[in-house]
N, C-alpha and C positions, 0 to 999 in steps of 0.2 A: 627259761633256759631249757634246751633239749638235752638229749642223752649224749654224753661224751663217748666217742668211739676211737679206737686206734686204727689208723690207716697208713698205708704205704704210699707216699706221694707219687712215685712212678706208676704204680699200678692204678692209682686213682686217675692219673692223667690218661692212661690207656683206656680206662673205662669211659672217660669223657669223650675221647676220640671216637670210640665205638658207638656211643650214643649219638654223636654228631653224624656219623655215617648212616645210622639207622634213620635219623630224621631226614637226611638228604634222599635216601632211597624211598621213604614214604612220600615225601613231597614230590619227588619226580614221577613215581609210578602210581601213586594213589588215584589221581584223576583218571589215568588210563585204565586202571582196573575197574573203577566204577563205570566208566563209559562202555567198556567191553561187556561187563555183566548186564548192563541195561540192554545192550544190543542183542545179547543172547537170551534175554528174558529170564535171567537167572532168578531163582527164588531166594538165593542167599543174599542177605542184606549186608551192604558195605557202608551203611550210613555212618558208622563209627570211625571210618578211616580218617576223616578230617580231624576229629577229636584226638585220635591216636597220634596223628602227625603233630598237632599242637603240644600234646603231652611230651612227645619225644624232644621237641624244641625246648620246652620248659626244663625237662630233666637235663638236657645238655647244658643249659645255662647254669642250673644249680650245681652240676658237677664241675663246671669250669670254675665257679666261685670257690668250691671246696678245694679244688686242685691248687688254685692260687694261694689260698690260706695254708694248705699243707706244705707247699714249697717254701713259703715264708717262714713257717715254724722250723722246718728242717734247716733252712739257712741260718736261723738264729742259733741252732745247736751245733753249727760248725760244718754242716754238710753243704756242699755246693749243689744247688738244685739242677744245674746244667749237666752234672755228671752222675746224678743219682742212678743207682742200678735197681732193677726190680728183682724180686724173689719169686721163683716158680711157686705156683699155688697148686694144691694146699701145702703149707709149710709152717713151721713154728716161727715164733717171733725171733728176730735176731738178738744175739747176746753180745755184750761188750767184747767177749773173747773171740768173736767170729773174725775171720780174715777178710781181706778186701774182696769185693765182687769182681766180675769180669771187666767192668769199665771204671772201677773206682770204689771208694768206700761204700759199704752197705748202707742203704737208706734206712733211717730210723722209722719206727712206727710212732707217729705223732698223734696227739689227742685232739680231736675236733668236736666242737658242739655241732653235731650233724645237722640239726634243723636250722639253727640260727645262721650258720655259715652258708648254708645252701640257699639263703634268700637273696633275691635280686638286689636289694638295698646294700647288702654287704659287697657284692661285686661292683656296684656303682662307687662305693667308697674306695675300693682298691683302684678303680680306674681313675678316680679323681686324684689320688695320690700319685699314680703313674703319670698323669698329665702334668701335675705340679713338678715332679722330678724332671720330666723331659724338658719342660719349658724353662727350667733353671739353667739349661745349657745355652751357650752362645753360638755354637756351630749348627747350621741348618741340618747337616747330615746326622749329627748326634740327636737332634730333636726328632728327625724322621724315624730313626731307629727306636727311640723311646716311645713314640706314639703309635708304632705299628700294631702293638698288641691292643691298645685302646681302640684303634680303628676296627679291629675284628669284633670286639665286644659291642661297640656301638651298633654295628651292622646286625648283630645277633639280637639285639634288644630293642628294635625299632617299634615293636608293638607291646613292649613290657612297661606298663604304667609305673609300677613301683621303682623299677630301675631308672626310668627317665626322670621321675620326680626327684629321686635321691641324687642323681648325677647333676641335673641342671640347677638344683638348689645350691650346690656347692661349687660347680665347675663353670658357671656362667662367665665370670670375668676372666677365668683362665682360658676357656675355649676361644674367647674373642682375641686372645693374643696369638693364636696358632698361626694365622696367616703371616703376621709380622715376623714370627720366629722362624717360619719355614721358607720364606722367600730367599732365593739365591742372591747373594751380594755380588757375585761375579758370574760371568757366563752370559750366553745369549738369551736364555729362557728365564722367566721369572719364577716358575715353579717346575719341579721335576714331576714325573708321572706319579711317583710315590707320594709326594706332597699333595698333589691334586686329589688322590684317592683318600687321603686323611681329611682334607677339607670337605670332600664330598660326604664322608661318613659323619662328620660333625654337623654339616648342614642338614643332612637327612634326619639326623637325630633331633636337631632343634625343630625342624618342620613337624616331625611326628609329635613331639612334646607340645608344640603350639596348638595342635588340634585336639588334645586331650583335656578332659575336665574331671574334677574331683567333686564329690558330693552330688546330690540329686535335687531336682526341683529348684525352689528358691535358694537353697543352700549351695547350689552348684556354682563352681568358679573355675577359672582356667587353671590347669595344672602348673603352668609357669607362674611363679609368685610375682607380685608387683616388684619386688626387689630384683628378681632375675630379669624381668622385662625392662626395668629402668637401667640395668647394667648394659643392656643392648641399645636401647633408644637414646641413652644419654652418654654413651661411650665417648671417651676423648680420642678414640682412634676409629673413626667411621670407615676407613679403608679396610681394616681387618674384619669389621662387621660385614661389610659388603661382600667380602670374598666368601663368607659362609653362604650367602645367597647366590652368588655367581656359580659356585660349584655345588650348591644344594639342589634339591629337586625342583621340578616344574611348579609354577605358581599355584596350580590347583591343589598341591600337596600342603600348602600352608594355610593356617587360620587367617581368614580375611581381615579380621580386626587387628590382629597382631601385625600382619603384613602392612596394613595401613599405618599403624603407629611408626613402624620402622621407615616407611616411605616418607612420612612427614619429617622425621628426624634427619633423613638424608637430604631432603630438599632444603631444610633449614641450614644444614651444614654447608651445602653448596652455596647458598645465598650469603653465608657468613664468611666464605672463603676458607673453610676449615678442612677441605678435602685435598689431600696430597697423595699422589700415586708414586710409590718407590720404583726405581728402575735399577737394573744391574749396573755396576760401574762400567764406564766406557761407553754408555749410551745416554749421555746427559743432554743430547741435543745441541752440543756446541760445535762439533765437527759437521761439515756439510753432509758427509756420507751417512751420518747417524741421525740427522734431524727428522727424516720421514719415519724411521723406525721408532724414534722417541715419541712422535705424535701418535703413531699407531698403538704403542703400548699404553699411552694415556687413555686412549679410547677403549681398548680391549679390557683394561683393568680399572675402569672408572666404577667405583662402588655405587654411585648414585644411579647410573644406568643399570647396573646389575639388579638393584632392588626394584627400580621402576619397571624393568622388564618382567620380573616375577609378579608384581602387582597388576600389570597389564594382562598377563596370562591368567591370573586369578579372576579378573573382571570386577568382582565385588569389592576388592581392596581398592581399586582405582575409584570406584563410586563412593566408597567411604571417605576417601581423601577429598575429592572435589564436590561431593554431595553433602558435606557437612554445612548446615546453614550458617554456622558461626565462623568456621575457618576455611571453607571451601574456596572462597574468592581469593584469599591470600595465596593459596597454592595454584589456583588457576592462573594468576598473574605471573607466577614463576615459570609456568609451562608455556603460556602463550607469549612467545618472545622470539627474538632473532639472535640470541646469544648461545644457542645450543651447538657448540663446536669446541674443539680443542684450542688452546691458546696460540698454537703456531710458534714459529721461530722468527725472531726479528733479524733482518739482514741489512747490511749496509748498501751503499749505492752501487757496489759492484757484484751484488748477489751473494756475498759471503756472509756467513753467520757472524754477527758482531754485537757486542754489548755497548758500543759507543755510537751515539747518534744514528740509531737505526732508522731507515726510511721506509721499510716495507716489512709486513708480516706474511710469511709464506707457510705452506705445508699444513694448513689447518684442515682438520677432518670434520665433516658435517655430521652432527649427532641428532639433527632434528627429527629423524624418523622415530627415535625412542620416545620423545615427547609427544609426537603426533599419534603414535599408536596408543599411548596412555590416554590421551584425550578421547580417542574413539572408544576405548574400553569403558571410559567413564560415562558415556551416554548410550551404552548398548544393552541395558536391561530390557527384557520383554515389556511391552506396554501393558499396564494393568494397575491394580490397586495395591500391590505389594510394597513393602518398605524399600525393596531394591529398586522398584520403579520410581518411587518418590525420590530416592537419592540420585537416580539417573536424571530426573527432571531438574533437581537442584543443580546438578552438574552442568546442564544446558544453560541455566540462568547465569551461573558463574562464568562459564566460557564466553557467553555473549558479553557480559560485563567486562571481563578481562580484555577481550579483543577491543571493545570500545575504548577502554582506558589506554591501551597501547596506541591506538590510532590517534587519540587526542594528545598524548604525550609526544608522539613521533609522527606528525602528519605527513612527512615526506618519505617515510619508510614503509616498505612492503614486507609482510611476514614471509618466511621461507615457504617454498612450494609445498613441502610435506605438511607443514602446519596448516596451510590454507586448505589442503585436501581434507584434513580432519574437520575443519570448519564446514566445508561443503557436506561432508558426511553427516555432521550434526544437523545441518539445515535439512538434509534429505530425510533423516529419521524423524525429525519433528516438524515437518513441513506444514501440516494443518495448524499446529500450535503457533508457528511464526506467522502464518497467514492471518490468524485471528488477532495477532498483536499489532499488525500494521495499522498505523494511524492512532494508536492509543499510547498514552505516556503517563500512566497512573502509578503502576507498581510493577515489580518483577519478583515472582515467586511461583511455586507450583500450587495448583488447586485441583481438586477432583472435578472431572467433567460435569458441567452444569451445577457445580457446588453441591453435589449429592454424595455423601459419604458412601464408600464402596465402589464408586465409579472409578475408572482409570485416571491416573494422575496426568494432568496436562500442564503445559508451561505457559506462563504469561510473561512477556518481556516488554520493556519500555521501547517505544518507537525510536527515541533518541539514542538508545543503545543498539537497537537492531540495525539501524541504517549503517553505522560504522562497521558492524560485524559483517554485513553483506558486502560492503565496499571492500573489505580486506579479503573476503572469501573468493569473490568473483573478479578475476582479472583478465582471463584469456578468452578468446572467442568460443573455443570448444566447451569451456566451463559454463558459459551462458547458454549455449545451445543444448547441452545435456540437461541442465536443470530446467530449462523451459520445456523440453520434451517430457520430462517427468511430471511437470505441472499440468501439461496438456493431458497426459494420461490419467492424472488424478481427477480430472473433471468427472470421470465415470463414478468415482466414489462420492464426489460432492453432490452429484445428481441423486444417487441412491440415498445419501444421508438426508438430503432435503425432503425426500419422501418419507423415510422411516422415522426421523426425529420429530416427535410431536410438538416440540417447541417452535418458536418463530425464527430459529437460527437460519441464516442464509449462507450456506457453505460455498455456493458458487461465487457470491460477492466477496467473501473472505479470500478465496483462492485468487480471484481477479485482483484483489488489492496487492497480494504478494507478487503476482505476475507483473503488475504495473510497476512495483518498486524495482523489480529486476530489470524490466524494460527501460526504465528511466536511467538506471545505473549503466546499462549497456549503451544507451545514447550518450552518456557523459564520457564514455571511453573513446568516442570518435573513431571507431574502427573503419578501416578501408573497405572499399566495395568487395574485394576478394574475401576479407575477413568476415564480412556480414554474410556472404554466401556460405562460409564455413559454419557460422552460427545457425543458419537455416538448415543446412544439411545435417548438422548434429542434432538439432531439435527434432527433425522428421525421423531420423534414424532411431533416436532414443525412444520417441513415442511409439514407433512401430515395434521396436524390440520389447518395450514394456508390455504393450497390449497383446501382441502376438505370442509373447513368451508366457502369457498366463498370469503375470503379475496383476493383481487387482481384480481377477475374476473370482471374487469371493461371494459366498452365499449370504444374503441378508434376509433369509427366510425368518429368522427369529425376531421377536420384538426388540425395539430399541432398549438396550440395557448394557450392563458392563461388558458382556461378551461381544456384542455387535459394535459397541463403541471402540473396544480394543481393535477389532478388525478394521474399522474406519481409520483409526489413528495409525495403525501399522500400514494398511493400504497397499499402495503400489511401491512402497519403499523397495528400491531395486539396486543392484550393484552398479552404481552410476559410473564406476571406473572400469567396468567389465570391458574386456577387449572386443567383445561382440558388438558393442555400441560405438566402436571407434570409426570415425569417418575423417576424411581429409579432402579439402577442396582440390588439392593437387592430384589426387588419384581419381577424382570425379566419382565418389562412391555412389552418388545418386545421379543417374543419367538425365540429361535434359529432356529426352523424349518421354520420360516418365512423369514430368512435372504436372501435366494436366490431371492424370489419374491420381497422383499423390495428393494434390490439393483437394481433389474431390473426396477422397476417402480418409485422408489424414487431417481434415479440417476438424471441426468440432463434433461432427456427426458420430464418429466412432466412439469416443469416450462417453458422449451423452447416451447413446443407445446401450452401450455396455453397462452404464450405471442403472438405466431403467430395467435391464435384464437382471442385474444383481439384486435390485429391490423387489423383484417379482412382478413388476408392472407390465413387462413385456415377456411373452412366452414365444420364442422363435419357433417357426414351423419345424416339425420333425424332419422334414426333408431339406431344410435350409443348407445350402452349400457354404454359407458364410458364417456358420456357428458350429464349432466342434469342441466337445469336451469342456464346456463352460467358457470358451474363449471366442471372441468375435474376430473372424478373419475376413476382412472386406474383399469383395470381388464385384464383378459386373452385376450379378444377381442381387447383391446387397444394395447397390445404387437403385436398382429397379424396385426393390422392396420399400426403400425410403420414399420414393416417389408415390407409390401406391398407398402409403399409410400416413402421409403428411398431416391429414386432418383427423386421424384417429386419436382418441383421448387415452392417455396413460398417466396414472398418478395425479389426476386433477388438471392436467394441461394436455393440449394436443401435442403431437410429436414436433410439429413445426414451432410451437410456442416454446417448448423445451430447448430446441436448437437455437432459436433466436435469442432466448434469455441468456444462454451460455455465451453466444457470440457477442452480445451487447456487454455482458459483464467483463469479458476478456478484453474487448476492444476499447472500452471506455477508459481503461487504465493505461493504455499505451501512449 
């Protein structure tokens, strides 16, 4: 216990306000002062300013805690803290015989344990009690008023570990009730601006606590206890939990493991049909004029989407979910589907909302973009040997498997466009991995490249699962054309890898196998002549964009090892949906009079020679007009150079042999 001191609650509150103003001034002007002094080459050191700013914030927090306790003690003695009056200082202590002050009875001097009461843990206990008292009310307006003070304290203590530990150890289940207690039962909006600010403060506090740890080394553990985490992940009210994430901070502000836990629980709740979104009365979707608004509200306040979006923003959280070897496939199957939409409203034969014999469901809102972005985040770790890269590789395995299972269960159904775009994105990022897997049907799992520990993680899939995956992903002419153009451009890396890799791997043949699988799939689509022209136009435009844009113009000067392998795996991965690659047969993006030149320079020669340059086998002349800043830009001089060097040897083969090998590899698969 510390020293008990007598304090005046009103004067103490004024001191807390002045400390808060001091902190605000230091926080606002401190960086400016430091910058100005550095610009003026001042010899005066201001390195202590950040520490002073933090100290002012801590003092403000401590004084607020003491003020709260002092007002409580004064109230217990019969004085109303709302009308306490201060005494001019310096002054004697008030006596019982003193008359009333200017605005009410004189404030008593109350006795405080100065040190104990000034600790953050005490303030957290006070806020927990305030939260409990506020949530006991039934009226949302009364709840808002009761939680306004808690909101301010939560905002002040975002980086205060003792406060967050004490608050969330006691307030977890209570805080999760906030959304349910605050939402408007009547009116057009679900939450008022004040309610949203309270949920924002609770979400920010929970996010900050999720990132903190207690203990060090092997004894380190999350600040949020297992009981607190379980209260969130196993809550019987997933909607209220989701609102803390909807109004909480960006996904990067949350601990990835904690966010993954909550995401799994939300997907489980959705699968079990336990997610219900409340709506204000009068917007139940029964009246025709209300049904569109009702569906929009279901989409806007869907807790599953709120948490999924935060995991997508975080990136690693999405990879924890789908990249788990044991449970990742389960959640991939939940995401790869065609049921991501609001339930809609059932109407009768005359288009009126009806509960009897409905013949049509209308006003559904498509939600697939949320699932699609999550899938993309799950496979977006940088290629390498990290745990994150391994989880990303596992995510690819599970997405391929989930797509295959969907296709087998529903052979006549096509996945929504946004989901298919995420599948194409996955194929683009892991193109050499899928190329290696074509024709093999042994197992599906990540392995280090060449089975050497420390090498980047690669993906092995079963051909029987890869084919349905590709069949779902590629449906439209432009999709085939774009992907074939990317594969054409990747020939440059395949050539470079064949030279640099000391093993007997034949990357050209692997690339050709995938090219052949895509070509056979395209043939099965039986596109019209005009559609096939679009495929060809898109392929040429994409290949040109990838090569001339500098994608794949990588240096392979280093020996074959983890760094060079990561370059190869990343390779020409390009924004395949980039508008700059957009072509359309209708607008004749590629003119007929350019056909001959295009076929000459956009055949196999460009990527082959680019690959030989990347591997260091060819050194372009310093005055070459067709090679600038590491990128090959074909022109008439380039064609002349090819003709003059056809029999020159580079990397163990003549240039003509390299070109013919690539041509044979690609054509034999078509």
